[in-house]
MMTF fields as JSON, N, C-alpha, C and O atoms, coordinates in Angstrom:
{
  "mmtfVersion": "1.0.0",
  "mmtfProducer": "UNKNOWN",
  "numBonds": 399,
  "numAtoms": 400,
  "numGroups": 100,
  "numChains": 1,
  "numModels": 1,
  "chainsPerModel": [1],
  "groupsPerChain": [100],
  "chainIdList": ["A"],
  "bondAtomList": [4, 2, 8, 6, 12, 10, 16, 14, 20, 18, 24, 22, 28, 26, 32, 30, 36, 34, 40, 38, 44, 42, 48, 46, 52, 50, 56, 54, 60, 58, 64, 62, 68, 66, 72, 70, 76, 74, 80, 78, 84, 82, 88, 86, 92, 90, 96, 94, 100, 98, 104, 102, 108, 106, 112, 110, 116, 114, 120, 118, 124, 122, 128, 126, 132, 130, 136, 134, 140, 138, 144, 142, 148, 146, 152, 150, 156, 154, 160, 158, 164, 162, 168, 166, 172, 170, 176, 174, 180, 178, 184, 182, 188, 186, 192, 190, 196, 194, 200, 198, 204, 202, 208, 206, 212, 210, 216, 214, 220, 218, 224, 222, 228, 226, 232, 230, 236, 234, 240, 238, 244, 242, 248, 246, 252, 250, 256, 254, 260, 258, 264, 262, 268, 266, 272, 270, 276, 274, 280, 278, 284, 282, 288, 286, 292, 290, 296, 294, 300, 298, 304, 302, 308, 306, 312, 310, 316, 314, 320, 318, 324, 322, 328, 326, 332, 330, 336, 334, 340, 338, 344, 342, 348, 346, 352, 350, 356, 354, 360, 358, 364, 362, 368, 366, 372, 370, 376, 374, 380, 378, 384, 382, 388, 386, 392, 390, 396, 394],
  "bondOrderList": [1, 1, 1, 1, 1, 1, 1, 1, 1, 1, 1, 1, 1, 1, 1, 1, 1, 1, 1, 1, 1, 1, 1, 1, 1, 1, 1, 1, 1, 1, 1, 1, 1, 1, 1, 1, 1, 1, 1, 1, 1, 1, 1, 1, 1, 1, 1, 1, 1, 1, 1, 1, 1, 1, 1, 1, 1, 1, 1, 1, 1, 1, 1, 1, 1, 1, 1, 1, 1, 1, 1, 1, 1, 1, 1, 1, 1, 1, 1, 1, 1, 1, 1, 1, 1, 1, 1, 1, 1, 1, 1, 1, 1, 1, 1, 1, 1, 1, 1],
  "groupList": [{"groupName": "UNK", "atomNameList": ["N", "CA", "C", "O"], "elementList": ["N", "C", "C", "O"], "formalChargeList": [0, 0, 0, 0], "bondAtomList": [1, 0, 2, 1, 3, 2], "bondOrderList": [1, 1, 2], "singleLetterCode": "X", "chemCompType": "L-PEPTIDE LINKING"}],
  "groupTypeList": [0, 0, 0, 0, 0, 0, 0, 0, 0, 0, 0, 0, 0, 0, 0, 0, 0, 0, 0, 0, 0, 0, 0, 0, 0, 0, 0, 0, 0, 0, 0, 0, 0, 0, 0, 0, 0, 0, 0, 0, 0, 0, 0, 0, 0, 0, 0, 0, 0, 0, 0, 0, 0, 0, 0, 0, 0, 0, 0, 0, 0, 0, 0, 0, 0, 0, 0, 0, 0, 0, 0, 0, 0, 0, 0, 0, 0, 0, 0, 0, 0, 0, 0, 0, 0, 0, 0, 0, 0, 0, 0, 0, 0, 0, 0, 0, 0, 0, 0, 0],
  "groupIdList": [1, 2, 3, 4, 5, 6, 7, 8, 9, 10, 11, 12, 13, 14, 15, 16, 17, 18, 19, 20, 21, 22, 23, 24, 25, 26, 27, 28, 29, 30, 31, 32, 33, 34, 35, 36, 37, 38, 39, 40, 41, 42, 43, 44, 45, 46, 47, 48, 49, 50, 51, 52, 53, 54, 55, 56, 57, 58, 59, 60, 61, 62, 63, 64, 65, 66, 67, 68, 69, 70, 71, 72, 73, 74, 75, 76, 77, 78, 79, 80, 81, 82, 83, 84, 85, 86, 87, 88, 89, 90, 91, 92, 93, 94, 95, 96, 97, 98, 99, 100],
  "secStructList": [7, 2, 2, 2, 2, 2, 2, 2, 2, 2, 1, 1, 1, 2, 2, 2, 2, 2, 2, 2, 2, 2, 2, 2, 2, 2, 0, 0, 0, 0, 0, 6, 6, 7, 7, 4, 4, 4, 4, 1, 7, 7, 7, 7, 7, 7, 2, 2, 2, 2, 2, 2, 2, 2, 2, 2, 2, 2, 2, 2, 2, 2, 2, 2, 2, 2, 2, 2, 2, 2, 2, 2, 2, 2, 2, 2, 2, 6, 1, 7, 7, 4, 4, 4, 7, 7, 1, 1, 7, 7, 7, 7, 7, 7, 7, 7, 7, 7, 7, 7],
  "xCoordList": [0.91, -0.038, 0.841, 0.48, 1.963, 2.806, 3.556, 3.753, 3.987, 4.547, 3.816, 4.296, 2.37, 1.395, 1.281, 1.357, 1.082, 0.765, 1.976, 1.732, 3.192, 4.37, 4.403, 4.558, 4.242, 4.094, 3.274, 3.695, 1.967, 0.839, 1.37, 1.178, 2.026, 2.406, 3.495, 3.627, 4.275, 5.303, 4.863, 5.558, 3.543, 3.048, 2.74, 2.452, 2.803, 2.691, 1.488, 1.402, 0.511, -1.013, -2.025, -1.772, -3.087, -4.343, -4.728, -5.104, -4.631, -4.954, -4.26, -4.834, -2.857, -1.88, -2.328, -2.343, -2.684, -2.974, -4.212, -4.258, -5.2, -6.577, -6.238, -6.719, -5.532, -5.152, -4.361, -4.627, -3.411, -2.76, -3.679, -3.71, -4.425, -5.389, -6.3, -6.478, -6.888, -7.95, -7.176, -7.694, -6.047, -5.295, -5.041, -5.216, -4.675, -4.346, -5.536, -5.509, -6.621, -7.948, -8.325, -8.809, -8.134, -8.58, -7.752, -8.295, -6.566, -5.688, -6.015, -6.293, -6.004, -6.414, -7.866, -8.088, -8.761, -10.04, -10.229, -10.816, -9.763, -9.938, -8.815, -9.085, -7.62, -6.515, -5.74, -4.851, -6.168, -5.548, -5.694, -4.767, -6.818, -7.177, -7.025, -7.397, -6.447, -6.24, -5.062, -4.028, -5.152, -4.239, -4.215, -5.252, -3.027, -3.117, -3.533, -4.219, -3.193, -3.482, -5.174, -5.636, -5.947, -7.314, -7.775, -8.849, -7.099, -7.567, -7.132, -7.566, -6.256, -5.968, -6.963, -7.653, -7.018, -7.898, -7.411, -6.208, -8.223, -7.817, -8.346, -9.358, -7.581, -7.959, -9.081, -9.231, -9.941, -11.041, -10.709, -9.665, -11.483, -11.303, -11.573, -12.454, -10.776, -11.103, -12.072, -12.277, -12.605, -13.653, -13.171, -13.86, -11.867, -11.305, -11.147, -11.364, -10.732, -10.68, -12.003, -12.173, -13.005, -14.443, -14.834, -15.29, -14.663, -15.099, -14.236, -14.789, -12.964, -12.185, -12.627, -12.733, -12.861, -13.577, -14.891, -15.174, -15.699, -16.958, -16.741, -17.433, -15.757, -15.346, -14.945, -15.416, -14.078, -13.435, -14.43, -14.313, -15.596, -16.737, -17.44, -17.753, -17.721, -18.432, -17.767, -18.469, -16.396, -15.71, -15.809, -16.084, -15.52, -15.608, -17.018, -17.11, -18.112, -19.429, -19.648, -20.184, -19.218, -19.319, -18.65, -19.154, -17.385, -16.555, -17.293, -17.03, -18.167, -18.764, -20.048, -20.323, -20.752, -21.998, -22.085, -23.027, -21.035, -20.928, -21.05, -21.869, -20.02, -20.119, -21.4, -21.852, -22.077, -23.37, -24.55, -25.411, -24.475, -25.456, -25.087, -26.009, -23.921, -23.548, -24.035, -24.752, -23.731, -24.256, -25.704, -26.202, -26.517, -27.955, -28.445, -29.403, -27.879, -28.112, -27.859, -28.649, -26.685, -26.331, -27.303, -27.719, -27.705, -28.557, -29.921, -30.571, -30.447, -31.625, -31.548, -32.48, -30.501, -30.401, -30.035, -30.18, -29.558, -29.256, -30.34, -30.123, -31.437, -32.523, -33.047, -32.895, -33.613, -34.337, -35.688, -36.41, -36.02, -37.389, -38.361, -38.083, -39.575, -40.674, -41.219, -41.58, -41.232, -41.654, -40.807, -41.344, -39.575, -38.665, -38.652, -38.097, -39.142, -39.121, -40.297, -41.416, -39.95, -41.037, -40.566, -39.417, -41.678, -41.296, -40.649, -39.868, -40.825, -40.354, -39.29, -39.462, -38.155, -37.07, -37.729, -38.643, -37.172, -37.602, -36.932, -35.704, -37.617, -36.935, -36.077, -36.437, -34.867, -33.928, -34.135, -34.462, -33.994, -34.077, -32.918, -31.808, -33.028, -31.953, -31.0, -31.506, -29.75, -28.827, -29.037, -29.116, -29.117, -29.212, -28.039, -27.874, -27.319, -26.084, -26.468, -26.702, -26.521, -26.773, -25.455, -24.429, -25.583, -24.308, -24.536, -25.557, -23.534, -23.732, -22.928, -22.945],
  "yCoordList": [-1.21, 0.063, 1.246, 2.257, 1.287, 2.41, 2.601, 3.728, 1.446, 1.617, 2.201, 2.931, 1.676, 2.213, 3.624, 4.391, 3.965, 5.429, 6.368, 7.461, 5.979, 6.529, 6.803, 7.936, 5.658, 5.624, 6.743, 7.61, 6.684, 7.557, 8.954, 9.833, 9.217, 10.573, 11.238, 12.448, 10.21, 10.698, 10.855, 11.439, 10.244, 10.532, 11.936, 12.692, 12.342, 13.693, 14.462, 15.648, 13.639, 14.228, 13.26, 12.074, 13.836, 13.166, 11.99, 10.908, 12.211, 11.289, 9.972, 8.897, 10.142, 9.105, 8.41, 7.179, 9.067, 8.523, 7.497, 6.34, 8.19, 7.389, 6.223, 5.14, 6.265, 5.04, 3.902, 2.716, 4.304, 3.292, 2.71, 1.489, 3.504, 2.997, 1.904, 0.788, 2.482, 1.483, 0.129, -0.958, 0.227, -0.949, -1.821, -3.038, -1.274, -2.01, -2.68, -3.82, -1.879, -2.517, -3.617, -4.636, -3.48, -4.533, -5.861, -6.959, -5.67, -6.777, -7.487, -8.685, -6.7, -7.259, -7.981, -8.944, -7.439, -7.991, -9.214, -10.185, -9.215, -10.23, -11.184, -12.332, -10.893, -11.675, -12.222, -13.071, -11.665, -12.046, -13.589, -14.245, -14.065, -15.537, -16.472, -17.643, -15.933, -16.72, -17.619, -17.105, -18.935, -19.805, -20.813, -21.404, -21.009, -21.785, -23.174, -23.828, -23.697, -25.01, -25.357, -26.494, -24.145, -24.31, -24.846, -25.438, -24.661, -25.062, -26.51, -27.034, -27.128, -28.414, -29.418, -29.253, -30.511, -31.555, -32.183, -32.403, -32.446, -32.923, -34.245, -34.652, -34.914, -36.352, -36.399, -35.467, -37.323, -37.481, -37.382, -37.904, -36.792, -36.742, -38.114, -38.899, -38.312, -39.639, -39.1, -37.914, -40.153, -39.864, -38.982, -38.159, -39.299, -38.394, -37.042, -36.203, -36.604, -35.293, -34.635, -33.476, -35.483, -34.838, -34.481, -33.366, -35.407, -35.06, -33.808, -32.902, -33.743, -32.62, -31.295, -30.281, -31.348, -30.168, -29.747, -28.55, -30.646, -30.336, -29.746, -28.777, -30.245, -29.825, -28.418, -27.592, -28.04, -26.743, -25.742, -24.589, -26.169, -25.407, -25.002, -23.821, -25.921, -25.845, -24.816, -23.982, -24.85, -24.023, -22.516, -21.559, -22.48, -21.128, -20.477, -19.265, -21.275, -20.847, -20.316, -19.22, -21.12, -20.726, -19.506, -18.599, -19.472, -18.168, -16.938, -15.852, -17.023, -15.911, -15.603, -14.513, -16.755, -16.537, -16.287, -15.681, -16.787, -16.688, -15.161, -14.77, -14.326, -12.942, -12.268, -11.453, -12.566, -12.077, -12.474, -11.673, -13.738, -14.2, -13.621, -13.294, -13.455, -12.692, -11.396, -10.998, -10.683, -9.191, -9.125, -8.217, -10.023, -9.991, -10.485, -9.899, -11.506, -11.722, -10.658, -10.353, -10.043, -8.91, -7.801, -7.21, -7.456, -6.278, -6.544, -5.605, -7.855, -8.336, -8.294, -7.829, -8.755, -9.037, -7.773, -7.687, -6.748, -5.562, -4.461, -3.364, -4.716, -3.819, -3.523, -4.328, -2.436, -2.047, -2.721, -2.636, -3.395, -4.127, -2.958, -1.835, -3.306, -2.371, -1.848, -0.683, -2.766, -2.302, -1.175, -0.303, -1.106, -0.121, 1.117, 2.125, 1.166, 2.196, 3.128, 2.701, 4.496, 5.496, 6.699, 6.899, 7.435, 8.678, 9.684, 10.431, 9.865, 10.921, 10.382, 9.294, 11.061, 10.585, 10.806, 11.602, 10.035, 10.181, 11.222, 11.214, 12.076, 13.125, 12.638, 11.75, 13.293, 12.923, 13.714, 14.893, 13.244, 13.958, 14.798, 14.332, 15.906, 16.617, 16.162, 15.645, 16.332, 15.78, 16.742, 17.967, 16.012, 16.858, 16.281, 15.074, 17.178, 16.974, 17.37, 18.54, 16.372, 16.615, 17.009, 16.333, 18.259, 18.627, 18.418, 18.818, 17.735, 17.446, 18.456, 18.405],
  "zCoordList": [-0.052, -0.034, 0.094, -0.509, 0.799, 0.921, -0.398, -0.852, -1.029, -2.288, -3.488, -4.355, -3.368, -4.27, -4.181, -5.141, -2.902, -2.626, -3.031, -3.543, -2.823, -3.237, -4.653, -5.109, -5.413, -6.867, -7.346, -8.112, -6.816, -7.335, -7.056, -7.897, -5.929, -5.743, -6.613, -6.798, -7.131, -8.126, -9.585, -10.416, -9.884, -11.291, -11.516, -10.588, -12.89, -13.175, -13.117, -12.799, -13.47, -13.663, -12.911, -12.698, -12.569, -12.049, -13.034, -12.581, -14.312, -15.234, -15.221, -15.399, -14.977, -14.79, -13.534, -13.529, -12.502, -11.177, -11.368, -10.95, -12.095, -12.276, -13.172, -12.838, -14.19, -15.028, -14.255, -14.448, -13.401, -12.607, -11.61, -11.451, -10.932, -9.915, -10.438, -9.95, -11.616, -12.279, -12.625, -12.372, -13.153, -13.563, -12.31, -12.37, -11.297, -10.167, -9.577, -9.114, -9.62, -9.144, -9.982, -9.489, -11.243, -12.247, -11.927, -11.796, -11.832, -11.538, -10.406, -10.458, -9.148, -7.977, -7.922, -7.189, -8.724, -8.686, -9.51, -9.033, -10.717, -11.893, -11.941, -12.293, -11.648, -11.898, -10.628, -10.684, -9.573, -8.284, -7.97, -7.493, -8.249, -7.923, -9.036, -8.957, -10.134, -11.397, -11.075, -10.648, -11.254, -11.3, -12.551, -12.853, -13.28, -14.531, -14.095, -14.881, -12.926, -12.55, -12.509, -12.61, -12.345, -12.268, -13.814, -13.923, -14.752, -16.11, -16.525, -17.551, -15.677, -15.942, -15.484, -14.478, -16.286, -15.776, -14.351, -14.21, -13.405, -12.077, -11.965, -12.537, -11.172, -10.663, -9.862, -9.073, -9.894, -9.093, -7.51, -7.117, -6.677, -5.374, -4.594, -4.945, -3.566, -2.785, -1.676, -1.417, -1.094, -0.014, 1.18, 1.784, 1.414, 2.554, 2.204, 3.078, 0.835, 0.375, 0.383, 0.759, -0.081, -0.064, 1.345, 1.601, 2.263, 3.723, 4.159, 4.782, 3.862, 4.239, 3.665, 4.353, 2.461, 1.858, 2.333, 2.388, 2.674, 3.37, 4.622, 4.934, 5.509, 6.787, 6.638, 7.418, 5.665, 5.507, 5.149, 5.565, 4.259, 3.888, 5.091, 5.248, 5.977, 7.174, 8.104, 8.676, 8.275, 9.152, 8.663, 9.386, 7.235, 6.649, 6.799, 6.995, 6.708, 6.886, 8.227, 8.397, 9.263, 10.697, 10.968, 11.63, 10.401, 10.601, 10.091, 10.606, 9.151, 8.674, 9.579, 10.08, 9.68, 10.305, 11.72, 12.231, 12.395, 13.957, 14.471, 15.302, 13.776, 14.35, 14.04, 14.845, 12.838, 12.521, 13.556, 13.918, 13.957, 14.956, 16.26, 17.007, 16.621, 17.914, 17.893, 18.811, 16.951, 16.862, 16.92, 17.587, 16.27, 16.428, 17.789, 18.293, 18.427, 19.813, 20.727, 21.621, 20.502, 21.544, 21.336, 22.332, 20.157, 19.965, 20.493, 20.951, 20.463, 20.909, 22.529, 23.185, 23.063, 24.595, 25.251, 26.471, 24.546, 25.261, 25.18, 25.694, 24.579, 24.466, 25.909, 26.828, 26.037, 27.343, 27.293, 26.299, 28.388, 28.345, 28.265, 28.687, 27.672, 27.313, 28.839, 29.004, 29.835, 31.2, 31.683, 32.367, 31.406, 31.943, 30.971, 31.409, 29.829, 28.958, 29.292, 29.576, 29.237, 29.485, 28.544, 28.151, 28.279, 27.391, 28.221, 27.63, 29.546, 30.332, 31.159, 31.707, 31.313, 32.306, 33.687, 33.901, 34.55, 35.83, 36.681, 36.766, 37.286, 38.039, 39.17, 39.943, 39.232, 40.296, 41.54, 41.408, 42.665, 43.848, 44.075, 43.82, 44.496, 44.874, 46.063, 47.058, 45.979, 47.076, 48.267, 48.173, 49.404, 50.638, 51.555, 51.727, 52.07, 52.969, 54.417, 54.721, 55.267, 56.653, 57.362, 57.287, 58.114, 58.844, 60.175, 60.734, 60.8, 62.296, 63.118, 64.348]
}
């Protein structure tokens, strides 16, 4: 990130900055996950590999869903009950100090 920012600062015009930035974003978005081995025919998976991939998928799904479920549960659990809600704040009693 620092190298990219420094490079952009050294470019002569905003048009050059825009072109370089769009090219980087395009490469990161579309070419980052491209691997030529994906195009080669693959051998059939064994039962052990299938089970491992299912377990990996389950772990990834839980890693995404667990924080979402936690946030929903926290927001529901931290609400003030309707019995304690009121439109008007309760008046506070003035502090009195007894002098002996």
